[in-house]
Steps between C-alpha positions, in 0.01 A plus 500: 500500500750269333560457130310170503189664645501764221535229238218299655273802509575588135439139397175494694375818328601360164317172569197691633468704180528180288230322695223753416327595178330824605700820489586595858517870393133485404395331822704759694314783313164341591605457859621862520162624371355424845517802730582264791830387344804722547786262424524148375760246612651297212410169669142617544490610140628165381256302717205713388605458135533123543170467685325701229650278233390186682146641544469582133623148407245338734220716360605412142525127581164488669340695214659274241385178681143626522500695175359430157831518317657180622469335163666791321741561791386858532396720792231759439380795709171323554687210664653739745175673571318172553757378747491835684124461543482131570795433735484645846874554501487749210167667570672822603592540136141514371510882485827490300401202278127544439327273255465667165150576381374652180392861508145413395476256792626762739253762371218246526588430861501879570159532343368213709637667817337821399162330449528330838571832665195671331246277679 
């Protein structure tokens, strides 16, 4: 490996870390929490971090476009939950981003289920 190759590799790593917003150490920790993962290549870590960042950006942009806070330029949890429920692309997130309901509404739905089961 020549001196130029080392410099290029260092420059590439520096550029890679400047092109992402998420902390790679946190992504690595999450990846290592899987029992199937024994070691993580730096390139794989960077690509996973970048892909995660792009996914979060896409989710936020879709939620903002379809959300209720466009006039105020805000993004609310309910916007994320609505997009997760309505768009097929994000439906796998409905367990993580459920629509919020009031406790009294939840208790009422439990009572209704109980009454249906008593018949």
